[in-house]
One Martini backbone bead per residue (centre of mass of N, CA, C, O) as a GRO file, in nm:
protein
  424
    1MET     BB    1  -6.522  -9.159   9.064
    2ASN     BB    2  -6.518  -8.996   9.339
    3LYS     BB    3  -6.692  -8.815   9.568
    4SER     BB    4  -6.533  -8.547   9.535
    5GLN     BB    5  -6.549  -8.542   9.222
    6GLN     BB    6  -6.853  -8.538   9.200
    7GLY     BB    7  -6.899  -8.275   9.350
    8SER     BB    8  -6.728  -8.104   9.158
    9PHE     BB    9  -6.881  -8.162   8.897
   10PHE     BB   10  -7.169  -8.059   8.988
   11GLY     BB   11  -7.060  -7.772   9.072
   12ARG     BB   12  -6.982  -7.687   8.760
   13ILE     BB   13  -7.265  -7.677   8.682
   14ASP     BB   14  -7.513  -7.490   8.516
   15TRP     BB   15  -7.813  -7.478   8.679
   16VAL     BB   16  -7.959  -7.231   8.570
   17THR     BB   17  -7.979  -7.325   8.275
   18ILE     BB   18  -8.133  -7.587   8.333
   19VAL     BB   19  -8.380  -7.450   8.458
   20LEU     BB   20  -8.455  -7.289   8.206
   21TRP     BB   21  -8.494  -7.531   8.022
   22LEU     BB   22  -8.715  -7.673   8.190
   23LEU     BB   23  -8.916  -7.439   8.195
   24LEU     BB   24  -8.960  -7.425   7.887
   25CYS     BB   25  -9.058  -7.716   7.850
   26LEU     BB   26  -9.308  -7.688   8.038
   27ILE     BB   27  -9.443  -7.456   7.893
   28GLY     BB   28  -9.474  -7.607   7.628
   29TRP     BB   29  -9.639  -7.849   7.726
   30PHE     BB   30  -9.889  -7.691   7.839
   31ASN     BB   31  -9.945  -7.538   7.562
   32ILE     BB   32  -9.994  -7.787   7.393
   33HIS     BB   33 -10.232  -7.882   7.558
   34ALA     BB   34 -10.402  -7.624   7.493
   35ALA     BB   35 -10.389  -7.628   7.176
   36VAL     BB   36 -10.479  -7.972   7.162
   37PHE     BB   37 -10.719  -8.029   7.328
   38ASP     BB   38 -10.874  -8.345   7.439
   39PRO     BB   39 -11.154  -8.457   7.601
   40GLU     BB   40 -11.092  -8.771   7.546
   41HIS     BB   41 -10.776  -8.676   7.645
   42PRO     BB   42 -10.703  -8.519   7.937
   43ASN     BB   43 -10.443  -8.653   7.970
   44ILE     BB   44 -10.119  -8.526   7.949
   45PHE     BB   45 -10.001  -8.841   7.896
   46SER     BB   46 -10.140  -8.901   7.638
   47LEU     BB   47 -10.033  -9.085   7.348
   48GLU     BB   48 -10.273  -8.974   7.150
   49THR     BB   49 -10.114  -8.707   7.183
   50ASN     BB   50  -9.898  -8.443   7.164
   51TYR     BB   51  -9.859  -8.401   7.473
   52GLY     BB   52  -9.779  -8.691   7.532
   53LYS     BB   53  -9.534  -8.702   7.341
   54GLN     BB   54  -9.383  -8.461   7.468
   55SER     BB   55  -9.320  -8.602   7.737
   56ILE     BB   56  -9.124  -8.800   7.604
   57TYR     BB   57  -8.930  -8.594   7.481
   58ILE     BB   58  -8.847  -8.464   7.750
   59PHE     BB   59  -8.737  -8.716   7.889
   60THR     BB   60  -8.525  -8.786   7.667
   61ALA     BB   61  -8.381  -8.514   7.682
   62LEU     BB   62  -8.282  -8.552   7.970
   63LEU     BB   63  -8.113  -8.803   7.913
   64ILE     BB   64  -7.932  -8.671   7.704
   65GLY     BB   65  -7.819  -8.448   7.887
   66VAL     BB   66  -7.689  -8.632   8.100
   67SER     BB   67  -7.504  -8.784   7.903
   68ILE     BB   68  -7.340  -8.538   7.812
   69LEU     BB   69  -7.227  -8.465   8.103
   70ILE     BB   70  -7.052  -8.739   8.115
   71ILE     BB   71  -6.903  -8.683   7.877
   72ASP     BB   72  -6.627  -8.611   7.734
   73SER     BB   73  -6.560  -8.307   7.591
   74ARG     BB   74  -6.344  -8.406   7.374
   75PHE     BB   75  -6.533  -8.567   7.195
   76PHE     BB   76  -6.678  -8.322   7.046
   77ILE     BB   77  -6.427  -8.232   6.900
   78SER     BB   78  -6.331  -8.494   6.747
   79ALA     BB   79  -6.642  -8.552   6.630
   80SER     BB   80  -6.729  -8.314   6.447
   81PRO     BB   81  -6.678  -8.420   6.154
   82ILE     BB   82  -6.857  -8.673   6.179
   83ILE     BB   83  -7.123  -8.535   6.249
   84TYR     BB   84  -7.138  -8.368   5.992
   85ILE     BB   85  -7.139  -8.599   5.786
   86VAL     BB   86  -7.388  -8.750   5.890
   87VAL     BB   87  -7.590  -8.515   5.854
   88MET     BB   88  -7.545  -8.473   5.552
   89LEU     BB   89  -7.646  -8.757   5.477
   90LEU     BB   90  -7.932  -8.707   5.588
   91LEU     BB   91  -7.995  -8.468   5.391
   92VAL     BB   92  -7.979  -8.656   5.145
   93THR     BB   93  -8.179  -8.879   5.229
   94VAL     BB   94  -8.440  -8.700   5.248
   95LEU     BB   95  -8.446  -8.654   4.930
   96ILE     BB   96  -8.520  -8.967   4.880
   97VAL     BB   97  -8.707  -9.078   5.155
   98GLY     BB   98  -8.878  -8.856   5.223
   99ARG     BB   99  -9.143  -8.680   5.366
  100ASN     BB  100  -9.415  -8.499   5.248
  101VAL     BB  101  -9.485  -8.181   5.419
  102GLY     BB  102  -9.617  -7.899   5.305
  103GLY     BB  103  -9.386  -7.915   5.056
  104ASN     BB  104  -9.176  -8.070   5.248
  105GLN     BB  105  -8.875  -8.275   5.232
  106ALA     BB  106  -8.786  -8.321   5.588
  107TRP     BB  107  -8.867  -8.631   5.652
  108ILE     BB  108  -8.789  -8.931   5.833
  109PRO     BB  109  -8.934  -9.230   5.857
  110LEU     BB  110  -8.979  -9.391   6.202
  111GLY     BB  111  -9.248  -9.497   6.197
  112SER     BB  112  -9.414  -9.274   6.409
  113PHE     BB  113  -9.152  -9.123   6.354
  114ARG     BB  114  -9.003  -8.797   6.265
  115LEU     BB  115  -8.710  -8.703   6.112
  116GLN     BB  116  -8.523  -8.381   6.127
  117PRO     BB  117  -8.218  -8.300   6.003
  118SER     BB  118  -8.208  -7.983   6.002
  119GLU     BB  119  -8.192  -7.952   6.312
  120PHE     BB  120  -7.902  -8.100   6.327
  121GLY     BB  121  -7.742  -7.911   6.135
  122LYS     BB  122  -7.683  -7.684   6.340
  123LEU     BB  123  -7.511  -7.847   6.529
  124ALA     BB  124  -7.295  -7.948   6.326
  125THR     BB  125  -7.207  -7.663   6.235
  126CYS     BB  126  -7.112  -7.553   6.506
  127LEU     BB  127  -6.893  -7.766   6.552
  128LEU     BB  128  -6.721  -7.731   6.288
  129LEU     BB  129  -6.673  -7.430   6.312
  130ALA     BB  130  -6.522  -7.449   6.581
  131TYR     BB  131  -6.307  -7.646   6.483
  132TYR     BB  132  -6.183  -7.464   6.263
  133LEU     BB  133  -6.147  -7.181   6.401
  134SER     BB  134  -5.972  -7.295   6.639
  135SER     BB  135  -5.734  -7.380   6.443
  136GLN     BB  136  -5.688  -7.048   6.389
  137ALA     BB  137  -5.583  -6.981   6.645
  138GLY     BB  138  -5.341  -6.709   6.653
  139LYS     BB  139  -5.439  -6.601   6.394
  140MET     BB  140  -5.506  -6.401   6.151
  141PRO     BB  141  -5.769  -6.301   6.011
  142ASN     BB  142  -5.888  -6.442   5.700
  143ASN     BB  143  -6.029  -6.511   5.393
  144LYS     BB  144  -5.987  -6.816   5.390
  145SER     BB  145  -6.126  -6.883   5.658
  146LEU     BB  146  -6.393  -6.748   5.586
  147PHE     BB  147  -6.456  -6.923   5.339
  148ILE     BB  148  -6.458  -7.200   5.481
  149GLY     BB  149  -6.673  -7.125   5.689
  150CYS     BB  150  -6.895  -7.070   5.475
  151LEU     BB  151  -6.900  -7.358   5.356
  152ILE     BB  152  -6.999  -7.500   5.612
  153ILE     BB  153  -7.278  -7.349   5.591
  154LEU     BB  154  -7.371  -7.381   5.280
  155LEU     BB  155  -7.420  -7.682   5.255
  156PRO     BB  156  -7.678  -7.713   5.435
  157VAL     BB  157  -7.836  -7.492   5.293
  158ALA     BB  158  -7.858  -7.631   5.017
  159LEU     BB  159  -7.999  -7.894   5.119
  160VAL     BB  160  -8.247  -7.751   5.249
  161MET     BB  161  -8.345  -7.601   4.989
  162LEU     BB  162  -8.420  -7.878   4.838
  163GLN     BB  163  -8.687  -7.960   4.996
  164PRO     BB  164  -8.806  -7.691   5.077
  165ASP     BB  165  -8.649  -7.486   5.364
  166THR     BB  166  -8.618  -7.167   5.427
  167GLY     BB  167  -8.622  -7.127   5.733
  168SER     BB  168  -8.391  -7.324   5.811
  169ALA     BB  169  -8.176  -7.196   5.624
  170LEU     BB  170  -8.167  -6.909   5.757
  171ALA     BB  171  -8.055  -6.992   6.041
  172PHE     BB  172  -7.751  -7.023   5.956
  173PHE     BB  173  -7.693  -6.705   5.920
  174ALA     BB  174  -7.655  -6.639   6.228
  175LEU     BB  175  -7.337  -6.717   6.224
  176ILE     BB  176  -7.218  -6.431   6.170
  177PHE     BB  177  -7.159  -6.366   6.475
  178VAL     BB  178  -6.909  -6.541   6.495
  179PHE     BB  179  -6.731  -6.381   6.298
  180TYR     BB  180  -6.748  -6.120   6.456
  181ARG     BB  181  -6.625  -6.216   6.728
  182GLU     BB  182  -6.349  -6.331   6.571
  183GLY     BB  183  -6.276  -6.095   6.339
  184TYR     BB  184  -6.373  -6.147   6.029
  185ILE     BB  185  -6.575  -5.917   6.089
  186GLY     BB  186  -6.705  -5.598   6.087
  187ASN     BB  187  -6.903  -5.329   6.126
  188SER     BB  188  -6.936  -5.272   5.821
  189VAL     BB  189  -7.083  -5.535   5.749
  190LEU     BB  190  -7.333  -5.491   5.929
  191ILE     BB  191  -7.415  -5.225   5.800
  192ILE     BB  192  -7.447  -5.330   5.514
  193GLY     BB  193  -7.659  -5.542   5.588
  194ALA     BB  194  -7.871  -5.341   5.692
  195LEU     BB  195  -7.889  -5.178   5.425
  196ALA     BB  196  -7.976  -5.416   5.248
  197ILE     BB  197  -8.246  -5.463   5.391
  198LEU     BB  198  -8.360  -5.182   5.344
  199LEU     BB  199  -8.335  -5.192   5.030
  200PHE     BB  200  -8.515  -5.437   4.994
  201VAL     BB  201  -8.775  -5.309   5.101
  202LEU     BB  202  -8.778  -5.061   4.910
  203ALA     BB  203  -8.784  -5.234   4.643
  204LEU     BB  204  -9.085  -5.341   4.720
  205LEU     BB  205  -9.227  -5.044   4.757
  206ILE     BB  206  -9.058  -4.933   4.514
  207ASN     BB  207  -8.985  -4.844   4.226
  208GLN     BB  208  -8.685  -4.916   4.091
  209TRP     BB  209  -8.640  -4.649   3.923
  210ILE     BB  210  -8.710  -4.451   4.145
  211LEU     BB  211  -8.499  -4.549   4.350
  212ILE     BB  212  -8.253  -4.498   4.171
  213GLY     BB  213  -8.310  -4.194   4.142
  214ILE     BB  214  -8.279  -4.124   4.442
  215ILE     BB  215  -7.989  -4.226   4.472
  216ALA     BB  216  -7.870  -4.040   4.258
  217ALA     BB  217  -7.939  -3.775   4.403
  218VAL     BB  218  -7.777  -3.833   4.659
  219CYS     BB  219  -7.501  -3.877   4.519
  220ILE     BB  220  -7.481  -3.596   4.387
  221PHE     BB  221  -7.485  -3.435   4.645
  222PHE     BB  222  -7.231  -3.567   4.779
  223GLY     BB  223  -7.044  -3.518   4.540
  224PHE     BB  224  -7.055  -3.207   4.561
  225MET     BB  225  -6.959  -3.184   4.864
  226LEU     BB  226  -6.694  -3.399   4.786
  227ARG     BB  227  -6.528  -3.288   4.521
  228LYS     BB  228  -6.222  -3.237   4.618
  229ARG     BB  229  -6.217  -3.555   4.619
  230ARG     BB  230  -6.175  -3.808   4.399
  231LYS     BB  231  -6.226  -4.058   4.582
  232ASN     BB  232  -6.516  -3.986   4.657
  233ILE     BB  233  -6.638  -4.003   4.375
  234ILE     BB  234  -6.569  -4.301   4.326
  235ASN     BB  235  -6.720  -4.420   4.570
  236ILE     BB  236  -7.002  -4.311   4.493
  237ALA     BB  237  -7.016  -4.455   4.219
  238ILE     BB  238  -6.994  -4.742   4.330
  239LEU     BB  239  -7.239  -4.725   4.516
  240PHE     BB  240  -7.448  -4.675   4.291
  241PHE     BB  241  -7.395  -4.927   4.123
  242ALA     BB  242  -7.442  -5.139   4.347
  243SER     BB  243  -7.731  -5.051   4.422
  244SER     BB  244  -7.859  -5.091   4.144
  245MET     BB  245  -7.795  -5.393   4.111
  246TYR     BB  246  -7.939  -5.483   4.368
  247ILE     BB  247  -8.225  -5.390   4.293
  248LEU     BB  248  -8.248  -5.565   4.035
  249CYS     BB  249  -8.202  -5.836   4.184
  250VAL     BB  250  -8.443  -5.822   4.371
  251ASP     BB  251  -8.659  -5.817   4.153
  252PHE     BB  252  -8.579  -6.084   4.018
  253ALA     BB  253  -8.594  -6.272   4.269
  254TYR     BB  254  -8.888  -6.211   4.346
  255GLU     BB  255  -9.011  -6.311   4.059
  256ASN     BB  256  -8.814  -6.596   4.007
  257ILE     BB  257  -8.753  -6.744   4.298
  258LEU     BB  258  -8.981  -6.692   4.455
  259GLN     BB  259  -9.258  -6.803   4.576
  260THR     BB  260  -9.578  -6.717   4.591
  261HIS     BB  261  -9.619  -6.753   4.906
  262GLN     BB  262  -9.369  -6.581   4.978
  263ARG     BB  263  -9.459  -6.316   4.847
  264ASN     BB  264  -9.725  -6.288   5.004
  265ARG     BB  265  -9.603  -6.268   5.288
  266ILE     BB  266  -9.443  -6.010   5.233
  267ASP     BB  267  -9.681  -5.830   5.134
  268ILE     BB  268  -9.836  -5.841   5.402
  269ILE     BB  269  -9.620  -5.710   5.583
  270LEU     BB  270  -9.600  -5.446   5.383
  271GLY     BB  271  -9.910  -5.384   5.281
  272LYS     BB  272  -9.979  -5.461   4.970
  273ILE     BB  273 -10.174  -5.678   5.098
  274ASP     BB  274 -10.523  -5.794   5.177
  275ASP     BB  275 -10.571  -6.145   5.311
  276PRO     BB  276 -10.749  -6.277   5.568
  277ARG     BB  277 -10.866  -6.550   5.397
  278GLY     BB  278 -10.588  -6.631   5.289
  279GLN     BB  279 -10.260  -6.570   5.310
  280GLY     BB  280 -10.342  -6.397   5.591
  281TYR     BB  281 -10.476  -6.590   5.797
  282ASN     BB  282 -10.265  -6.673   6.006
  283LEU     BB  283 -10.184  -6.386   6.097
  284ASN     BB  284 -10.463  -6.282   6.172
  285GLN     BB  285 -10.525  -6.502   6.390
  286SER     BB  286 -10.277  -6.448   6.561
  287LYS     BB  287 -10.347  -6.157   6.643
  288ILE     BB  288 -10.619  -6.219   6.772
  289ALA     BB  289 -10.519  -6.413   6.990
  290ILE     BB  290 -10.315  -6.224   7.130
  291GLY     BB  291 -10.508  -5.976   7.172
  292SER     BB  292 -10.734  -6.132   7.344
  293GLY     BB  293 -10.554  -6.157   7.611
  294GLN     BB  294 -10.431  -5.909   7.694
  295LEU     BB  295 -10.302  -5.885   8.006
  296PHE     BB  296 -10.390  -6.191   8.155
  297GLY     BB  297 -10.584  -6.350   8.005
  298LYS     BB  298 -10.816  -6.634   7.989
  299GLY     BB  299 -10.678  -6.893   8.057
  300TYR     BB  300 -10.648  -7.213   8.108
  301LEU     BB  301 -10.825  -7.358   7.845
  302GLN     BB  302 -10.981  -7.061   7.741
  303GLY     BB  303 -10.917  -7.044   7.445
  304THR     BB  304 -11.094  -6.983   7.156
  305GLN     BB  305 -10.888  -6.991   6.927
  306THR     BB  306 -10.772  -7.257   7.027
  307LYS     BB  307 -11.022  -7.447   7.064
  308TYR     BB  308 -11.122  -7.379   6.740
  309ASN     BB  309 -10.878  -7.375   6.534
  310PHE     BB  310 -10.791  -7.093   6.391
  311VAL     BB  311 -10.488  -7.166   6.431
  312PRO     BB  312 -10.249  -7.287   6.263
  313GLU     BB  313  -9.998  -7.455   6.405
  314GLN     BB  314 -10.030  -7.412   6.735
  315SER     BB  315  -9.803  -7.632   6.845
  316THR     BB  316  -9.570  -7.497   6.677
  317ASP     BB  317  -9.520  -7.216   6.514
  318PHE     BB  318  -9.795  -7.091   6.694
  319ILE     BB  319  -9.757  -7.114   7.015
  320PHE     BB  320  -9.761  -6.808   7.105
  321CYS     BB  321 -10.068  -6.770   7.085
  322THR     BB  322 -10.146  -6.928   7.337
  323ILE     BB  323  -9.992  -6.753   7.536
  324GLY     BB  324 -10.130  -6.481   7.463
  325GLU     BB  325 -10.430  -6.572   7.521
  326GLU     BB  326 -10.398  -6.723   7.817
  327TRP     BB  327 -10.158  -6.508   7.946
  328GLY     BB  328 -10.092  -6.266   7.798
  329PHE     BB  329  -9.881  -6.007   7.837
  330VAL     BB  330  -9.747  -6.112   8.093
  331GLY     BB  331  -9.676  -6.398   7.991
  332SER     BB  332  -9.509  -6.304   7.747
  333VAL     BB  333  -9.295  -6.146   7.908
  334VAL     BB  334  -9.194  -6.382   8.074
  335LEU     BB  335  -9.096  -6.555   7.838
  336ILE     BB  336  -8.902  -6.347   7.713
  337SER     BB  337  -8.729  -6.316   7.970
  338ILE     BB  338  -8.624  -6.604   7.979
  339TYR     BB  339  -8.482  -6.595   7.708
  340LEU     BB  340  -8.294  -6.354   7.764
  341PHE     BB  341  -8.155  -6.482   8.006
  342LEU     BB  342  -8.041  -6.722   7.849
  343LEU     BB  343  -7.873  -6.561   7.641
  344VAL     BB  344  -7.698  -6.409   7.845
  345ARG     BB  345  -7.586  -6.663   7.975
  346ILE     BB  346  -7.443  -6.774   7.723
  347VAL     BB  347  -7.253  -6.534   7.679
  348ASN     BB  348  -7.113  -6.558   7.952
  349ILE     BB  349  -7.008  -6.841   7.902
  350ALA     BB  350  -6.841  -6.771   7.652
  351GLU     BB  351  -6.643  -6.554   7.797
  352ARG     BB  352  -6.530  -6.788   8.017
  353GLN     BB  353  -6.371  -6.935   7.822
  354ARG     BB  354  -6.050  -7.106   7.749
  355THR     BB  355  -6.149  -7.192   7.466
  356ALA     BB  356  -6.214  -7.148   7.139
  357PHE     BB  357  -6.420  -7.365   7.088
  358ALA     BB  358  -6.624  -7.297   7.317
  359ARG     BB  359  -6.674  -7.004   7.235
  360ILE     BB  360  -6.771  -7.047   6.945
  361TYR     BB  361  -6.997  -7.242   7.011
  362ALA     BB  362  -7.158  -7.054   7.200
  363TYR     BB  363  -7.221  -6.843   6.978
  364GLY     BB  364  -7.378  -7.039   6.803
  365VAL     BB  365  -7.603  -7.096   7.004
  366ALA     BB  366  -7.699  -6.804   7.042
  367SER     BB  367  -7.768  -6.747   6.744
  368ILE     BB  368  -7.981  -6.968   6.695
  369LEU     BB  369  -8.175  -6.901   6.929
  370PHE     BB  370  -8.229  -6.607   6.853
  371PHE     BB  371  -8.348  -6.650   6.576
  372HIS     BB  372  -8.589  -6.825   6.661
  373PHE     BB  373  -8.709  -6.635   6.870
  374PHE     BB  374  -8.750  -6.381   6.689
  375ILE     BB  375  -8.897  -6.504   6.440
  376ASN     BB  376  -9.131  -6.653   6.570
  377ILE     BB  377  -9.256  -6.411   6.722
  378GLY     BB  378  -9.255  -6.212   6.480
  379MET     BB  379  -9.461  -6.380   6.297
  380THR     BB  380  -9.708  -6.370   6.505
  381ILE     BB  381  -9.703  -6.027   6.501
  382GLY     BB  382  -9.600  -5.909   6.204
  383ILE     BB  383  -9.264  -5.834   6.154
  384VAL     BB  384  -9.238  -6.107   5.998
  385PRO     BB  385  -9.228  -6.350   5.800
  386VAL     BB  386  -9.363  -6.656   5.731
  387ILE     BB  387  -9.129  -6.952   5.777
  388GLY     BB  388  -9.140  -7.196   5.972
  389ILE     BB  389  -9.033  -7.198   6.293
  390PRO     BB  390  -8.939  -7.292   6.594
  391LEU     BB  391  -8.975  -7.275   6.941
  392PRO     BB  392  -8.756  -7.322   7.165
  393PHE     BB  393  -8.882  -7.579   7.383
  394ILE     BB  394  -9.199  -7.530   7.292
  395SER     BB  395  -9.244  -7.672   7.051
  396TYR     BB  396  -9.355  -7.924   6.881
  397GLY     BB  397  -9.108  -8.183   6.886
  398GLY     BB  398  -8.840  -8.393   6.876
  399SER     BB  399  -8.616  -8.277   6.695
  400SER     BB  400  -8.613  -7.995   6.814
  401LEU     BB  401  -8.567  -8.059   7.115
  402TRP     BB  402  -8.311  -8.235   7.086
  403SER     BB  403  -8.126  -8.037   6.932
  404PHE     BB  404  -8.136  -7.804   7.142
  405THR     BB  405  -8.040  -7.972   7.381
  406ILE     BB  406  -7.768  -8.058   7.269
  407LEU     BB  407  -7.661  -7.778   7.213
  408LEU     BB  408  -7.669  -7.687   7.517
  409PHE     BB  409  -7.526  -7.932   7.673
  410ILE     BB  410  -7.253  -7.911   7.540
  411LEU     BB  411  -7.192  -7.638   7.658
  412LEU     BB  412  -7.212  -7.728   7.957
  413ARG     BB  413  -6.977  -7.928   7.933
  414PHE     BB  414  -6.759  -7.725   7.868
  415ASP     BB  415  -6.802  -7.551   8.123
  416SER     BB  416  -6.742  -7.783   8.332
  417ALA     BB  417  -6.436  -7.816   8.203
  418ARG     BB  418  -6.289  -7.548   8.261
  419LYS     BB  419  -6.210  -7.658   8.585
  420GLY     BB  420  -6.135  -7.936   8.552
  421LEU     BB  421  -5.965  -8.240   8.587
  422SER     BB  422  -6.035  -8.259   8.255
  423PRO     BB  423  -5.915  -8.079   8.044
  424MET     BB  424  -5.918  -7.977   7.703
   0.00000   0.00000   0.00000
């Protein structure tokens, strides 16, 4: 590559997105330092601490990112099936030799480092989904393609559920937005999905038979109003039957499939139980920490909830508590704004792609990042159940940081090749 080609190559890279990535990594690093600060190891680079280890993870992530930008973008397309197979084998391996931590057998021990294959499963799934759906480009979206696409997602979901890691498994379902963007599902499916979630919540708050009775009354009312057309009556009857079966299934699944701690977390969010010293301890302490930050926060390394370890997992799943306590409402808004800017940037990158593969992959990246961002912050403030997933680029952990970095930088490589001398 000559000098003019090098200048052209670096000029095509979306540096704004890279700056946002680096900014989030640094914010995460400093807040991990605050969350688990050890006076005996005040040096932020001390490898005896999580913040010291995170500095190594960030540095290696940067090297990984640079390496990805150098590799020919076509490599990631052709290697997508191989990457998917390798990661699926790792998900099987972790079930055999994995280390059980907190009830989840999700980590493969590699010396002092623990590899979490489920984090890389999202990357592999995004790549293969883009690989398959892009091969169908030019054809009318059909149920066969949708079915195969769903199988690509459901295989890692099943393997992750065997660990069992419900939070990581749910993240894969964010890829429904990819199907929506590519025209495989319409607005009606999203509306039905939203109504299903609403009905799920109502089924947990209201006695199932009372709820079925309410739906029956509503259906009878609309059936009477629309009685002139027989088709309307049939559709309303089908809707009532489907809703009733769904409510009964929700009740059965809630009592027989979900584990006790999962039911308790949902009950706490819905206000059915109040257990601030037991199952609701994490959420209660999380709210106290965030609320105590008020407008401008208590200051760096000054958080009392943080300093005295009141919030469990504060450098990983509950890292947002540290930000809320030490940087306050203003700091929290700044972080959320950076995330939203990054997500909007990714969508813009997606829409300017010239190939179906790059566009589909970009929407997969946006979907996964948005799910993690929304659910992680949502569970710390009590609007969604605690399911234990990291905040991208912020939470402590090598597997998480590397997988999200690879996910993002592959997208940047596709974007840089969009008008490159070696187009895909």
